[in-house]
C-alpha positions as YAML, in Angstrom:
chain: A
units: angstrom
residues:
- id: 1
  name: MET
  ca: [-21.07, -18.94, -19.91]
- id: 2
  name: GLU
  ca: [-18.51, -20.49, -17.52]
- id: 3
  name: LEU
  ca: [-19.88, -21.88, -14.20]
- id: 4
  name: TYR
  ca: [-18.13, -22.26, -11.00]
- id: 5
  name: LYS
  ca: [-16.17, -25.51, -10.75]
- id: 6
  name: ASN
  ca: [-17.96, -26.55, -7.60]
- id: 7
  name: GLU
  ca: [-20.36, -25.34, -5.03]
- id: 8
  name: THR
  ca: [-17.66, -24.21, -2.61]
- id: 9
  name: GLU
  ca: [-15.53, -22.36, -5.28]
- id: 10
  name: ARG
  ca: [-17.30, -19.01, -4.70]
- id: 11
  name: ALA
  ca: [-16.17, -18.92, -1.02]
- id: 12
  name: ARG
  ca: [-12.52, -18.84, -2.30]
- id: 13
  name: GLY
  ca: [-13.07, -15.45, -4.06]
- id: 14
  name: PRO
  ca: [-12.25, -13.24, -1.04]
- id: 15
  name: ALA
  ca: [-9.08, -15.22, -0.34]
- id: 16
  name: ILE
  ca: [-7.81, -14.81, -3.97]
- id: 17
  name: GLU
  ca: [-8.64, -11.04, -3.61]
- id: 18
  name: GLU
  ca: [-6.77, -10.66, -0.40]
- id: 19
  name: GLN
  ca: [-3.74, -12.72, -1.66]
- id: 20
  name: ILE
  ca: [-3.47, -10.20, -4.60]
- id: 21
  name: VAL
  ca: [-3.65, -7.24, -2.07]
- id: 22
  name: ARG
  ca: [-0.89, -8.82, -0.09]
- id: 23
  name: ALA
  ca: [1.23, -9.25, -3.23]
- id: 24
  name: VAL
  ca: [0.67, -5.59, -4.08]
- id: 25
  name: LEU
  ca: [1.55, -4.50, -0.45]
- id: 26
  name: SER
  ca: [4.73, -6.48, -0.56]
- id: 27
  name: GLY
  ca: [5.72, -5.02, -3.95]
- id: 28
  name: ARG
  ca: [5.63, -8.47, -5.64]
- id: 29
  name: ILE
  ca: [3.03, -7.25, -8.06]
- id: 30
  name: ALA
  ca: [4.20, -3.99, -9.83]
- id: 31
  name: PRO
  ca: [2.18, -1.06, -11.10]
- id: 32
  name: GLY
  ca: [1.05, -1.75, -14.56]
- id: 33
  name: GLU
  ca: [1.40, -5.47, -14.36]
- id: 34
  name: ARG
  ca: [-1.08, -7.56, -16.22]
- id: 35
  name: LEU
  ca: [-3.38, -9.89, -14.25]
- id: 36
  name: GLY
  ca: [-4.55, -12.51, -16.69]
- id: 37
  name: GLU
  ca: [-7.89, -14.26, -15.68]
- id: 38
  name: LYS
  ca: [-6.62, -17.58, -17.08]
- id: 39
  name: GLU
  ca: [-3.18, -17.42, -15.46]
- id: 40
  name: ILE
  ca: [-4.61, -16.57, -12.06]
- id: 41
  name: GLY
  ca: [-7.38, -19.20, -12.47]
- id: 42
  name: ASP
  ca: [-4.61, -21.78, -13.13]
- id: 43
  name: ILE
  ca: [-2.65, -20.65, -10.11]
- id: 44
  name: PHE
  ca: [-5.53, -20.97, -7.61]
- id: 45
  name: GLY
  ca: [-7.34, -23.86, -9.50]
- id: 46
  name: VAL
  ca: [-10.47, -21.91, -9.86]
- id: 47
  name: SER
  ca: [-12.62, -20.73, -12.79]
- id: 48
  name: ARG
  ca: [-12.15, -17.53, -14.82]
- id: 49
  name: THR
  ca: [-15.62, -16.49, -13.56]
- id: 50
  name: LEU
  ca: [-14.43, -16.42, -9.99]
- id: 51
  name: VAL
  ca: [-11.16, -14.55, -10.98]
- id: 52
  name: ARG
  ca: [-13.21, -12.00, -12.88]
- id: 53
  name: GLU
  ca: [-15.39, -11.44, -9.87]
- id: 54
  name: SER
  ca: [-12.29, -10.83, -7.76]
- id: 55
  name: MET
  ca: [-10.98, -8.47, -10.24]
- id: 56
  name: ILE
  ca: [-14.18, -6.51, -10.29]
- id: 57
  name: ARG
  ca: [-13.97, -6.18, -6.44]
- id: 58
  name: LEU
  ca: [-10.34, -5.13, -6.69]
- id: 59
  name: SER
  ca: [-11.43, -2.56, -9.25]
- id: 60
  name: SER
  ca: [-13.96, -1.13, -6.88]
- id: 61
  name: ARG
  ca: [-11.09, -0.74, -4.34]
- id: 62
  name: GLY
  ca: [-9.01, 1.15, -6.90]
- id: 63
  name: LEU
  ca: [-6.27, -1.36, -7.28]
- id: 64
  name: VAL
  ca: [-6.83, -2.76, -10.80]
- id: 65
  name: ASP
  ca: [-8.39, -1.49, -13.89]
- id: 66
  name: VAL
  ca: [-9.58, -3.17, -17.13]
- id: 67
  name: LEU
  ca: [-8.63, -2.11, -20.60]
- id: 68
  name: PRO
  ca: [-10.81, -3.13, -23.43]
- id: 69
  name: ARG
  ca: [-9.53, -6.26, -25.32]
- id: 70
  name: ARG
  ca: [-6.48, -6.23, -23.14]
- id: 71
  name: GLY
  ca: [-7.52, -7.42, -19.70]
- id: 72
  name: TRP
  ca: [-6.92, -6.47, -16.19]
- id: 73
  name: PHE
  ca: [-3.92, -4.44, -15.03]
- id: 74
  name: VAL
  ca: [-2.69, -3.11, -11.74]
- id: 75
  name: VAL
  ca: [-3.13, 0.59, -11.61]
- id: 76
  name: GLU
  ca: [-0.38, 3.14, -12.17]
- id: 77
  name: PRO
  ca: [-1.37, 6.20, -10.03]
- id: 78
  name: SER
  ca: [-0.71, 9.49, -11.54]
- id: 79
  name: ILE
  ca: [0.82, 12.30, -9.55]
- id: 80
  name: ALA
  ca: [-2.69, 13.94, -9.19]
- id: 81
  name: GLU
  ca: [-4.14, 10.52, -8.01]
- id: 82
  name: ALA
  ca: [-1.24, 10.00, -5.64]
- id: 83
  name: ARG
  ca: [-1.93, 13.36, -3.96]
- id: 84
  name: GLU
  ca: [-5.55, 12.49, -3.61]
- id: 85
  name: ILE
  ca: [-4.76, 9.24, -1.92]
- id: 86
  name: ILE
  ca: [-2.27, 10.78, 0.48]
- id: 87
  name: GLU
  ca: [-4.89, 13.42, 1.37]
- id: 88
  name: ALA
  ca: [-7.44, 10.75, 2.06]
- id: 89
  name: ARG
  ca: [-4.96, 8.99, 4.23]
- id: 90
  name: ARG
  ca: [-4.13, 12.14, 6.10]
- id: 91
  name: THR
  ca: [-7.75, 12.72, 6.91]
- id: 92
  name: VAL
  ca: [-8.34, 9.12, 7.96]
- id: 93
  name: GLU
  ca: [-5.23, 8.49, 10.06]
- id: 94
  name: ILE
  ca: [-5.41, 11.89, 11.83]
- id: 95
  name: GLY
  ca: [-9.06, 11.27, 12.59]
- id: 96
  name: MET
  ca: [-8.15, 7.82, 14.00]
- id: 97
  name: ILE
  ca: [-5.64, 9.45, 16.36]
- id: 98
  name: ILE
  ca: [-8.14, 12.01, 17.63]
- id: 99
  name: SER
  ca: [-10.77, 9.34, 18.24]
- id: 100
  name: HIS
  ca: [-8.39, 7.06, 20.34]
- id: 101
  name: ALA
  ca: [-6.86, 9.19, 23.09]
- id: 102
  name: ASP
  ca: [-5.94, 6.20, 25.31]
- id: 103
  name: ILE
  ca: [-4.06, 3.16, 23.83]
- id: 104
  name: SER
  ca: [-3.51, 0.14, 25.97]
- id: 105
  name: PRO
  ca: [0.09, -1.08, 26.84]
- id: 106
  name: ALA
  ca: [-0.89, -4.33, 25.00]
- id: 107
  name: ALA
  ca: [-1.68, -2.42, 21.87]
- id: 108
  name: ILE
  ca: [1.55, -0.48, 22.10]
- id: 109
  name: GLN
  ca: [3.49, -3.78, 22.48]
- id: 110
  name: ARG
  ca: [1.90, -5.07, 19.30]
- id: 111
  name: LEU
  ca: [2.84, -1.96, 17.48]
- id: 112
  name: ARG
  ca: [6.52, -2.22, 18.73]
- id: 113
  name: LEU
  ca: [6.71, -5.71, 17.56]
- id: 114
  name: HIS
  ca: [5.57, -4.76, 14.16]
- id: 115
  name: TYR
  ca: [8.15, -1.90, 14.16]
- id: 116
  name: ALA
  ca: [10.88, -4.23, 15.14]
- id: 117
  name: ALA
  ca: [9.94, -6.36, 12.10]
- id: 118
  name: GLN
  ca: [10.08, -3.24, 9.85]
- id: 119
  name: LYS
  ca: [13.69, -2.55, 11.11]
- id: 120
  name: GLN
  ca: [14.71, -6.04, 10.60]
- id: 121
  name: ALA
  ca: [13.38, -6.11, 6.97]
- id: 122
  name: LEU
  ca: [15.33, -2.90, 6.34]
- id: 123
  name: ASP
  ca: [18.56, -4.37, 7.84]
- id: 124
  name: ASP
  ca: [18.06, -7.53, 5.77]
- id: 125
  name: LYS
  ca: [17.42, -5.57, 2.64]
- id: 126
  name: ASP
  ca: [14.38, -7.71, 2.22]
- id: 127
  name: LEU
  ca: [12.46, -5.41, -0.18]
- id: 128
  name: ALA
  ca: [9.34, -7.41, -0.40]
- id: 129
  name: ARG
  ca: [8.91, -7.78, 3.41]
- id: 130
  name: ARG
  ca: [9.99, -4.15, 3.89]
- id: 131
  name: SER
  ca: [7.33, -2.87, 1.47]
- id: 132
  name: TYR
  ca: [4.54, -5.04, 3.06]
- id: 133
  name: LEU
  ca: [5.33, -4.15, 6.60]
- id: 134
  name: LEU
  ca: [5.77, -0.43, 6.00]
- id: 135
  name: GLY
  ca: [2.50, -0.32, 4.17]
- id: 136
  name: HIS
  ca: [0.66, -2.67, 6.59]
- id: 137
  name: PHE
  ca: [1.66, -0.75, 9.72]
- id: 138
  name: HIS
  ca: [-1.19, 1.80, 9.21]
- id: 139
  name: VAL
  ca: [-3.64, -0.90, 8.91]
- id: 140
  name: HIS
  ca: [-2.11, -2.64, 12.01]
- id: 141
  name: ILE
  ca: [-2.79, 0.46, 14.03]
- id: 142
  name: ALA
  ca: [-6.48, 0.20, 13.20]
- id: 143
  name: ASP
  ca: [-6.42, -3.40, 13.98]
- id: 144
  name: VAL
  ca: [-4.88, -3.01, 17.42]
- id: 145
  name: LEU
  ca: [-7.43, -0.21, 18.10]
- id: 146
  name: GLY
  ca: [-10.18, -2.74, 17.27]
- id: 147
  name: ASN
  ca: [-11.66, -0.82, 14.31]
- id: 148
  name: SER
  ca: [-12.14, -3.32, 11.50]
- id: 149
  name: VAL
  ca: [-13.86, -0.73, 9.27]
- id: 150
  name: LEU
  ca: [-10.94, 1.60, 9.44]
- id: 151
  name: ALA
  ca: [-8.53, -1.28, 8.95]
- id: 152
  name: GLU
  ca: [-10.28, -2.03, 5.72]
- id: 153
  name: ILE
  ca: [-10.30, 1.47, 4.41]
- id: 154
  name: LEU
  ca: [-6.61, 1.87, 5.27]
- id: 155
  name: GLU
  ca: [-5.68, -1.40, 3.66]
- id: 156
  name: ASN
  ca: [-7.17, -0.08, 0.29]
- id: 157
  name: LEU
  ca: [-5.46, 3.22, 0.77]
- id: 158
  name: THR
  ca: [-2.01, 1.89, 1.85]
- id: 159
  name: ALA
  ca: [-2.02, -0.64, -1.01]
- id: 160
  name: ARG
  ca: [-2.50, 2.15, -3.37]
- id: 161
  name: THR
  ca: [0.28, 4.03, -1.63]
- id: 162
  name: VAL
  ca: [2.60, 1.15, -2.15]
- id: 163
  name: LEU
  ca: [2.05, 1.42, -5.75]
- id: 164
  name: ILE
  ca: [2.87, 5.06, -5.57]
- id: 165
  name: SER
  ca: [5.96, 4.22, -3.63]
- id: 166
  name: ALA
  ca: [6.99, 1.72, -6.26]
- id: 167
  name: LEU
  ca: [6.81, 4.47, -8.92]
- id: 168
  name: TYR
  ca: [8.20, 7.36, -6.94]
- id: 169
  name: GLN
  ca: [9.89, 6.42, -3.63]
- id: 170
  name: SER
  ca: [13.53, 5.82, -2.87]
- id: 171
  name: ASP
  ca: [15.27, 3.60, -0.45]
- id: 172
  name: GLU
  ca: [16.01, 6.72, 1.65]
- id: 173
  name: ASP
  ca: [12.28, 7.35, 1.82]
- id: 174
  name: ALA
  ca: [11.55, 3.85, 3.08]
- id: 175
  name: SER
  ca: [14.09, 4.40, 5.97]
- id: 176
  name: HIS
  ca: [12.47, 7.72, 6.75]
- id: 177
  name: SER
  ca: [9.03, 6.02, 6.97]
- id: 178
  name: CYS
  ca: [10.31, 3.39, 9.28]
- id: 179
  name: ASN
  ca: [11.78, 6.11, 11.59]
- id: 180
  name: ASP
  ca: [8.49, 7.99, 11.60]
- id: 181
  name: HIS
  ca: [6.62, 4.82, 12.70]
- id: 182
  name: GLY
  ca: [8.98, 4.60, 15.69]
- id: 183
  name: ASP
  ca: [8.31, 8.14, 16.64]
- id: 184
  name: LEU
  ca: [4.59, 7.73, 16.28]
- id: 185
  name: ILE
  ca: [4.55, 4.70, 18.62]
- id: 186
  name: ASP
  ca: [6.39, 6.80, 21.27]
- id: 187
  name: ALA
  ca: [3.90, 9.62, 20.90]
- id: 188
  name: LEU
  ca: [0.93, 7.19, 21.22]
- id: 189
  name: GLU
  ca: [2.48, 5.55, 24.17]
- id: 190
  name: CYS
  ca: [2.83, 8.86, 25.92]
- id: 191
  name: GLY
  ca: [-0.68, 9.88, 25.02]
- id: 192
  name: ASP
  ca: [0.62, 12.85, 23.16]
- id: 193
  name: GLN
  ca: [-2.11, 13.42, 20.62]
- id: 194
  name: GLU
  ca: [-0.68, 16.61, 19.20]
- id: 195
  name: ARG
  ca: [2.69, 15.16, 18.60]
- id: 196
  name: ALA
  ca: [1.17, 12.05, 17.04]
- id: 197
  name: LYS
  ca: [-0.91, 14.10, 14.67]
- id: 198
  name: LYS
  ca: [2.05, 16.24, 13.70]
- id: 199
  name: ILE
  ca: [4.19, 13.08, 13.00]
- id: 200
  name: THR
  ca: [1.47, 11.68, 10.87]
- id: 201
  name: TYR
  ca: [0.91, 14.89, 8.94]
- id: 202
  name: ASP
  ca: [4.55, 15.40, 8.36]
- id: 203
  name: HIS
  ca: [4.96, 11.77, 7.36]
- id: 204
  name: LEU
  ca: [2.48, 11.95, 4.62]
- id: 205
  name: THR
  ca: [3.67, 15.46, 3.59]
- id: 206
  name: HIS
  ca: [7.27, 13.94, 3.23]
- id: 207
  name: LEU
  ca: [5.67, 11.39, 0.85]
- id: 208
  name: GLU
  ca: [3.72, 14.09, -1.09]
- id: 209
  name: LYS
  ca: [6.93, 16.20, -1.56]
- id: 210
  name: ALA
  ca: [8.90, 13.07, -2.74]
- id: 211
  name: LEU
  ca: [6.34, 12.93, -5.58]
- id: 212
  name: SER
  ca: [7.44, 16.33, -6.89]
- id: 213
  name: ASN
  ca: [11.02, 15.71, -6.34]
- id: 214
  name: ARG
  ca: [10.84, 12.33, -8.09]
- id: 215
  name: THR
  ca: [8.96, 13.71, -11.01]
- id: 216
  name: LYS
  ca: [11.60, 16.48, -11.50]
- id: 217
  name: ASN
  ca: [14.48, 14.01, -11.20]
- id: 218
  name: ASN
  ca: [12.87, 11.60, -13.61]
- id: 219
  name: ARG
  ca: [12.20, 14.43, -16.15]
- id: 220
  name: ASP
  ca: [15.87, 15.62, -15.84]
- id: 221
  name: ASP
  ca: [17.13, 12.10, -16.24]
- id: 222
  name: ARG
  ca: [15.12, 11.67, -19.38]
- id: 223
  name: LEU
  ca: [16.36, 14.98, -20.91]
- id: 224
  name: ALA
  ca: [19.92, 14.20, -20.10]
- id: 225
  name: LYS
  ca: [19.56, 10.80, -21.80]
- id: 226
  name: ALA
  ca: [17.90, 12.25, -24.80]
- id: 227
  name: LEU
  ca: [20.67, 14.86, -25.23]
- id: 228
  name: ASP
  ca: [23.50, 12.62, -24.62]
- id: 229
  name: LEU
  ca: [25.92, 13.16, -27.55]
- id: 230
  name: LYS
  ca: [26.84, 9.38, -27.40]
- id: 231
  name: ASN
  ca: [23.37, 8.83, -28.82]
- id: 232
  name: PHE
  ca: [24.15, 10.82, -31.93]
...
């Protein structure tokens, strides 16, 4: 059985885990991508034992899955799973708004800086940074509110949402998400909880509807290609 390369190696496990999560959030690791234990071990200079432990933790977070005799793969959420993830986010994020009626000016300023970075990434057409910031925004809200437990929960949910977006979301949906984030900050700054809850609900409902639209469009595209006379 392979042992750790040194006594301090185990401490690097969480860093490897979080680096993979960041890569998922940024869209640099795609749904269905294989995560080889040896390759990752070589990248980080650690043993396969440590990589395997990191993969097991990521599996418990719903981000990777293991296939017998094939290895570890980034999950590809189905439509049904995507809807469950969105419903979980709706419950957590609206509950977070209800629990925090007053948000300090300093917290609002931090949210606005994050929002400005999102807009810049959209303008620059920086897809990786855009993907990361749009997903991380919801984690950032929990961070500025000082709730590390909610931040951890939302990091898992938003990472899985990024995988959903990679499969089903368009560039127009990304722009819509950014605009919603700006509106949400405005509502939070004014202390308008009802508006903040509605923006959050509608934001996630828009994503949920995009799943159905994207599925129909993909099905129609496949049918059109299958019946293209040029293929006969």
